[in-house]
PLY file of the C-alpha trace (Angstrom):
ply
format ascii 1.0
element vertex 406
property float x
property float y
property float z
element edge 405
property int vertex1
property int vertex2
end_header
-0.05 -0.02 0.01
2.98 2.34 0.36
3.97 4.88 -2.25
2.25 6.51 -5.16
0.91 4.28 -8.04
1.63 5.07 -11.69
-0.84 7.23 -13.76
-2.40 4.32 -15.60
-5.35 4.26 -17.89
-8.88 5.37 -17.08
-11.30 2.88 -15.42
-14.91 2.78 -16.71
-17.38 4.15 -14.19
-19.02 0.62 -13.85
-15.62 -0.91 -13.16
-15.90 -3.40 -16.02
-12.90 -5.37 -17.14
-11.16 -5.38 -20.61
-12.74 -8.18 -22.79
-9.52 -10.16 -22.70
-9.44 -10.32 -18.99
-13.08 -10.94 -18.55
-12.63 -13.91 -20.82
-9.99 -15.40 -18.52
-12.02 -15.15 -15.35
-11.74 -18.26 -13.15
-8.48 -19.41 -14.63
-6.63 -18.66 -11.38
-7.37 -18.85 -7.70
-9.22 -15.83 -6.30
-8.95 -13.86 -3.14
-10.29 -10.69 -1.59
-8.14 -8.05 0.23
-9.97 -5.61 2.42
-8.03 -2.46 3.35
-9.06 -0.77 6.54
-7.40 2.56 6.35
-7.56 3.70 10.03
-4.94 3.81 12.74
-5.22 5.13 16.35
-1.74 6.74 15.94
0.67 6.99 13.13
3.98 4.97 13.62
6.98 7.08 12.74
8.25 4.69 10.07
5.00 4.15 8.22
4.02 5.61 4.90
0.99 3.26 4.21
-2.26 4.69 3.02
-3.67 5.02 6.58
-5.37 7.90 8.61
-5.73 8.76 12.26
-8.85 10.67 13.30
-7.07 13.93 13.04
-5.81 13.16 9.47
-9.17 11.83 8.21
-10.92 15.24 7.75
-14.60 15.50 6.66
-16.38 13.35 4.25
-15.48 9.99 5.66
-15.74 8.13 9.00
-14.66 5.05 10.57
-18.29 4.10 11.49
-19.51 4.57 7.93
-16.67 2.60 6.23
-18.04 -0.96 6.51
-21.10 0.01 4.53
-18.93 1.46 1.85
-16.74 -1.62 1.62
-19.77 -3.86 1.39
-20.99 -1.66 -1.67
-17.65 -2.25 -3.41
-18.10 -5.95 -2.85
-21.42 -5.79 -4.61
-19.79 -3.83 -7.44
-17.12 -6.69 -7.63
-19.93 -9.15 -7.88
-21.48 -7.29 -10.73
-18.13 -6.99 -12.58
-17.14 -10.58 -12.03
-20.54 -12.08 -12.72
-19.82 -15.18 -10.77
-17.05 -16.16 -13.11
-13.98 -15.70 -10.81
-14.52 -18.79 -8.75
-15.24 -19.01 -5.07
-13.09 -16.84 -2.76
-10.15 -18.98 -1.47
-8.62 -16.39 0.92
-9.65 -13.04 2.56
-7.12 -10.73 4.16
-8.14 -7.75 6.29
-5.08 -5.49 6.25
-4.40 -1.90 7.09
-4.05 0.26 8.83
-5.53 -1.32 11.82
-8.46 -3.72 10.94
-9.13 -4.35 14.63
-10.07 -0.81 15.10
-13.29 -1.82 13.63
-15.57 -3.86 16.00
-15.59 -7.57 15.29
-19.16 -7.43 14.18
-18.37 -5.04 11.52
-15.53 -7.25 10.05
-17.88 -10.12 10.30
-20.59 -8.24 8.33
-17.97 -7.49 5.57
-17.02 -11.14 5.51
-20.71 -12.16 5.22
-21.12 -9.80 2.33
-18.05 -11.45 0.55
-19.81 -14.76 1.02
-23.20 -13.56 -0.14
-21.92 -11.75 -3.27
-18.86 -13.77 -4.22
-18.93 -17.02 -2.31
-16.51 -18.36 0.12
-14.74 -21.67 -0.67
-14.95 -24.51 1.82
-12.02 -24.14 4.15
-11.40 -20.43 3.24
-8.42 -18.78 5.00
-9.54 -15.40 6.50
-6.59 -13.45 8.01
-6.98 -10.24 10.09
-4.02 -8.04 10.92
-4.23 -6.74 14.43
-2.23 -4.31 16.66
-1.70 -5.65 20.16
-3.28 -2.71 21.88
-6.59 -3.04 19.90
-7.52 -6.73 20.81
-8.17 -8.52 24.00
-9.74 -11.93 25.04
-13.29 -10.80 24.25
-12.65 -9.24 20.85
-10.57 -12.25 19.78
-13.40 -14.70 20.74
-15.81 -12.42 18.69
-13.37 -12.41 15.59
-13.08 -16.23 15.64
-16.88 -16.56 16.02
-17.31 -14.08 13.12
-15.30 -16.32 10.66
-11.75 -15.02 11.00
-9.36 -18.09 11.03
-5.99 -16.56 11.08
-4.35 -13.61 12.87
-1.27 -11.59 11.99
-0.19 -9.55 15.00
2.20 -6.53 14.75
4.78 -7.29 17.44
7.68 -5.55 15.71
9.99 -5.79 18.71
10.08 -6.93 22.39
12.51 -4.08 23.47
11.08 -0.89 24.95
13.63 1.45 23.42
13.15 -0.06 19.94
9.44 0.20 20.08
9.86 3.88 21.21
11.96 4.61 18.06
9.31 2.95 15.93
6.65 4.86 17.78
4.71 1.69 18.45
2.36 2.20 21.51
1.81 -1.34 22.89
3.70 -2.51 25.88
6.32 -5.27 25.60
4.68 -8.65 26.45
1.28 -7.55 25.14
1.71 -9.41 21.74
2.57 -12.63 23.62
-0.46 -12.23 25.74
-2.53 -11.70 22.66
-1.33 -14.93 21.19
-2.36 -16.74 24.42
-5.84 -15.11 24.33
-6.24 -15.96 20.54
-5.28 -19.65 21.11
-7.92 -19.75 23.95
-10.37 -18.25 21.51
-9.93 -21.14 19.07
-7.27 -19.70 16.65
-4.60 -22.27 15.67
-3.15 -20.14 12.84
-1.06 -17.36 14.49
1.56 -15.10 13.05
3.83 -12.38 14.54
5.39 -9.59 12.45
8.89 -8.46 13.38
11.10 -5.62 12.20
14.91 -5.68 12.41
17.46 -2.87 11.89
15.63 -0.15 13.80
18.26 2.61 14.69
19.65 1.94 18.16
18.70 -1.76 18.09
21.63 -4.08 19.14
22.20 -7.70 18.25
21.10 -8.51 21.76
18.01 -6.54 21.28
17.04 -8.46 18.15
17.89 -11.83 19.77
15.60 -10.83 22.68
12.79 -10.05 20.16
13.22 -13.40 18.43
13.26 -15.29 21.58
10.10 -13.44 22.82
8.25 -14.13 19.59
9.20 -17.79 19.57
8.30 -18.15 23.20
4.65 -17.31 22.32
4.72 -20.37 20.00
3.19 -18.89 16.88
3.18 -21.19 13.82
4.28 -18.39 11.50
6.71 -15.42 11.82
7.37 -12.63 9.28
10.54 -10.53 9.73
11.24 -7.48 7.66
14.18 -5.20 7.52
13.43 -1.54 8.35
12.92 0.45 5.28
13.24 4.20 5.75
10.54 5.84 3.56
10.63 9.34 2.37
8.21 11.67 4.01
8.03 9.78 7.35
8.97 11.15 10.70
11.73 8.57 11.02
13.23 9.73 7.75
13.21 13.28 9.02
15.07 12.27 12.16
17.64 10.43 10.11
18.02 13.35 7.79
18.63 15.55 10.76
21.12 12.98 12.20
19.04 12.54 15.39
19.19 8.86 14.49
21.66 6.73 12.43
20.53 5.19 9.06
20.21 1.43 8.97
23.29 -0.34 8.05
23.14 -2.82 5.13
25.79 -5.08 6.74
23.96 -5.08 9.99
20.65 -5.75 8.32
22.23 -8.86 6.65
23.60 -10.12 10.00
20.23 -9.67 11.57
18.57 -11.69 8.72
20.94 -14.44 9.27
20.39 -14.35 12.96
16.68 -14.62 12.38
16.96 -17.54 9.91
19.25 -19.54 12.23
16.88 -18.85 15.30
13.73 -19.57 13.53
15.10 -22.71 11.78
16.27 -24.07 15.14
12.71 -23.60 16.48
11.21 -25.60 13.59
10.11 -22.61 11.37
11.23 -22.99 7.73
11.54 -20.11 5.38
9.06 -20.29 2.37
9.46 -16.78 1.18
12.39 -14.49 1.77
10.80 -12.77 4.67
8.47 -15.41 5.98
8.87 -18.60 8.03
6.24 -21.21 8.90
5.96 -24.32 10.98
4.81 -26.37 7.84
3.04 -26.06 4.67
-0.30 -25.74 6.44
0.92 -22.74 8.40
1.98 -20.65 5.42
-0.16 -17.59 4.59
-2.30 -18.83 1.66
-3.43 -15.35 0.74
0.22 -14.13 0.40
0.95 -17.27 -1.60
-1.91 -16.41 -3.88
-0.14 -13.01 -4.66
3.19 -14.79 -5.13
2.04 -17.53 -7.38
0.06 -15.51 -9.96
-3.46 -15.62 -8.44
-6.26 -13.08 -8.85
-7.58 -10.75 -6.19
-9.95 -7.89 -5.66
-8.77 -5.24 -3.29
-11.54 -3.43 -1.47
-11.12 0.04 0.13
-9.16 3.31 -0.37
-5.89 2.84 -2.19
-6.42 -0.92 -2.46
-4.81 -2.64 -5.41
-6.43 -5.53 -7.46
-5.19 -7.82 -10.08
-7.69 -9.91 -12.20
-6.70 -11.88 -15.27
-3.92 -9.53 -16.45
-5.60 -6.26 -15.48
-4.18 -4.40 -12.42
-6.00 -1.34 -10.92
-5.89 0.75 -7.82
-8.52 2.67 -5.97
-8.50 6.37 -5.03
-6.50 6.81 -1.94
-8.36 9.14 0.43
-11.24 7.73 2.36
-13.40 10.81 1.46
-12.75 10.43 -2.32
-13.45 6.70 -1.89
-16.82 7.40 -0.12
-17.83 9.95 -2.89
-17.21 7.48 -5.63
-19.05 4.53 -3.88
-22.01 6.74 -2.81
-22.41 7.80 -6.48
-22.57 4.20 -7.53
-19.38 4.43 -9.41
-16.12 2.29 -9.33
-13.63 3.81 -6.86
-10.87 2.77 -9.23
-8.38 5.62 -9.99
-6.50 3.95 -12.97
-5.51 0.63 -14.18
-2.71 -1.10 -16.21
-3.39 -3.92 -18.68
-0.37 -6.06 -18.49
1.14 -7.73 -21.65
2.02 -11.38 -21.61
5.74 -10.48 -21.35
4.96 -8.34 -18.35
2.98 -10.90 -16.61
5.73 -13.57 -17.31
8.25 -11.19 -15.82
6.30 -10.59 -12.71
5.73 -14.43 -12.26
9.57 -14.83 -12.29
10.07 -11.94 -9.94
7.63 -13.18 -7.31
8.35 -16.97 -7.67
12.10 -16.45 -7.24
11.48 -15.08 -3.69
9.93 -18.41 -2.79
11.82 -21.44 -1.46
10.26 -23.40 -4.43
11.74 -20.95 -6.88
10.88 -20.47 -10.57
11.30 -22.63 -13.51
14.41 -22.14 -15.68
12.21 -22.61 -18.62
10.37 -19.40 -17.86
13.56 -17.32 -18.19
14.72 -15.59 -21.41
18.02 -16.85 -22.86
19.75 -13.86 -21.19
18.02 -14.79 -18.04
19.29 -18.24 -18.21
22.92 -16.92 -18.61
22.32 -14.75 -15.58
21.04 -17.52 -13.61
24.02 -19.71 -14.36
26.40 -16.85 -13.44
24.44 -16.37 -10.16
24.85 -20.17 -9.38
28.53 -19.86 -10.06
28.52 -16.87 -7.50
26.83 -19.04 -4.93
23.45 -17.08 -5.12
21.40 -19.80 -6.78
21.51 -23.48 -5.99
23.56 -25.30 -8.63
21.79 -28.65 -7.90
18.37 -27.02 -8.30
19.41 -25.17 -11.50
20.61 -28.58 -12.96
17.03 -29.85 -12.20
15.43 -26.88 -14.00
14.53 -24.64 -11.01
16.01 -21.30 -9.91
16.25 -21.45 -6.12
17.97 -18.93 -3.89
20.73 -20.01 -1.55
20.88 -18.46 1.82
23.38 -15.96 0.62
21.17 -15.44 -2.41
18.27 -14.37 -0.14
20.44 -11.54 1.16
20.78 -10.29 -2.37
17.39 -11.47 -3.70
16.55 -8.11 -5.36
19.84 -8.07 -7.31
19.41 -11.60 -8.39
15.90 -11.09 -9.68
16.89 -8.02 -11.54
19.81 -9.91 -13.18
17.52 -12.86 -14.39
14.69 -10.65 -15.59
16.68 -7.93 -17.44
0 1
1 2
2 3
3 4
4 5
5 6
6 7
7 8
8 9
9 10
10 11
11 12
12 13
13 14
14 15
15 16
16 17
17 18
18 19
19 20
20 21
21 22
22 23
23 24
24 25
25 26
26 27
27 28
28 29
29 30
30 31
31 32
32 33
33 34
34 35
35 36
36 37
37 38
38 39
39 40
40 41
41 42
42 43
43 44
44 45
45 46
46 47
47 48
48 49
49 50
50 51
51 52
52 53
53 54
54 55
55 56
56 57
57 58
58 59
59 60
60 61
61 62
62 63
63 64
64 65
65 66
66 67
67 68
68 69
69 70
70 71
71 72
72 73
73 74
74 75
75 76
76 77
77 78
78 79
79 80
80 81
81 82
82 83
83 84
84 85
85 86
86 87
87 88
88 89
89 90
90 91
91 92
92 93
93 94
94 95
95 96
96 97
97 98
98 99
99 100
100 101
101 102
102 103
103 104
104 105
105 106
106 107
107 108
108 109
109 110
110 111
111 112
112 113
113 114
114 115
115 116
116 117
117 118
118 119
119 120
120 121
121 122
122 123
123 124
124 125
125 126
126 127
127 128
128 129
129 130
130 131
131 132
132 133
133 134
134 135
135 136
136 137
137 138
138 139
139 140
140 141
141 142
142 143
143 144
144 145
145 146
146 147
147 148
148 149
149 150
150 151
151 152
152 153
153 154
154 155
155 156
156 157
157 158
158 159
159 160
160 161
161 162
162 163
163 164
164 165
165 166
166 167
167 168
168 169
169 170
170 171
171 172
172 173
173 174
174 175
175 176
176 177
177 178
178 179
179 180
180 181
181 182
182 183
183 184
184 185
185 186
186 187
187 188
188 189
189 190
190 191
191 192
192 193
193 194
194 195
195 196
196 197
197 198
198 199
199 200
200 201
201 202
202 203
203 204
204 205
205 206
206 207
207 208
208 209
209 210
210 211
211 212
212 213
213 214
214 215
215 216
216 217
217 218
218 219
219 220
220 221
221 222
222 223
223 224
224 225
225 226
226 227
227 228
228 229
229 230
230 231
231 232
232 233
233 234
234 235
235 236
236 237
237 238
238 239
239 240
240 241
241 242
242 243
243 244
244 245
245 246
246 247
247 248
248 249
249 250
250 251
251 252
252 253
253 254
254 255
255 256
256 257
257 258
258 259
259 260
260 261
261 262
262 263
263 264
264 265
265 266
266 267
267 268
268 269
269 270
270 271
271 272
272 273
273 274
274 275
275 276
276 277
277 278
278 279
279 280
280 281
281 282
282 283
283 284
284 285
285 286
286 287
287 288
288 289
289 290
290 291
291 292
292 293
293 294
294 295
295 296
296 297
297 298
298 299
299 300
300 301
301 302
302 303
303 304
304 305
305 306
306 307
307 308
308 309
309 310
310 311
311 312
312 313
313 314
314 315
315 316
316 317
317 318
318 319
319 320
320 321
321 322
322 323
323 324
324 325
325 326
326 327
327 328
328 329
329 330
330 331
331 332
332 333
333 334
334 335
335 336
336 337
337 338
338 339
339 340
340 341
341 342
342 343
343 344
344 345
345 346
346 347
347 348
348 349
349 350
350 351
351 352
352 353
353 354
354 355
355 356
356 357
357 358
358 359
359 360
360 361
361 362
362 363
363 364
364 365
365 366
366 367
367 368
368 369
369 370
370 371
371 372
372 373
373 374
374 375
375 376
376 377
377 378
378 379
379 380
380 381
381 382
382 383
383 384
384 385
385 386
386 387
387 388
388 389
389 390
390 391
391 392
392 393
393 394
394 395
395 396
396 397
397 398
398 399
399 400
400 401
401 402
402 403
403 404
404 405
């Protein structure tokens, strides 16, 4: 959700797809992403499309948002005409989805079922900030159909949380995991960030130990990215804080990989570890393996059968479009077959399973062989027709991907 999208092409007022994409509906697994663009406070490192009460302004409200999201779901049903297949995964992201009462999230989920159809065994993930959930709300979320939680822990160390401007107390995420397990959740993930200014190796180790002590079946660990326009970027520019160091970030990644592997969590995507295939985030796998999804909400991105579009960003503009019965889409791109093939390679290469050598161009194949000689791609896997990153290759994943797709 971060950053500004490209200009793109106009979207019809009714949101209809190009004929070529409409003809391919149902060829790929289908999911729904619901963006909840509200936060209680804005973290200093965040540039996502989210709004606090003070930032929201007139023309939009948190209370009125669920009804608008449901109207976009009805629009999706009209556009897709029952041809996209049942919804395999739903992901409530943000922002902070759990700022909405559990009953409102459940109402949105019921609308997805009524309009698009939920597949048997559907995965329904909700992101949650620790300070916005408790034992009661977690029970209500589980009863409302949420099957998986992704909790934003980020760190277990007070001074690191303070730099990130996270407001939850250390220990609260672990308590939330315990409450969630008691509420009936067995799919539980914690998100961590490494490389925060002032974080030491011992701090990062303490965060890994605390996260694993809660016994989630999934952990995501991301290096801190300093985004232009954030308060954190301003502090670094004024030299109030040091910039993240690439060598330190690499060391922290290796620390995470060692510690998580020792605890029985295996990497399946560069920044994600799971206790087994059943613990992997199916919604994210849908993104990474070329699936289709409709993104609901302000600034949400969608991809259906080779057409990608994005909604207007501000909740007030979104509300005006939806209230007028029009698509909230701001613009779209119709991807060529070559562009789609390149994206498949870029995403698949980040997965443990890798991408097929046969999908590479001749130049990409040469680059892959060179990367294998440099120890960045598994030579054994390459000989079997697959491009798979080595552990060192994961540290340089972006550079490897650029090389094999140029």
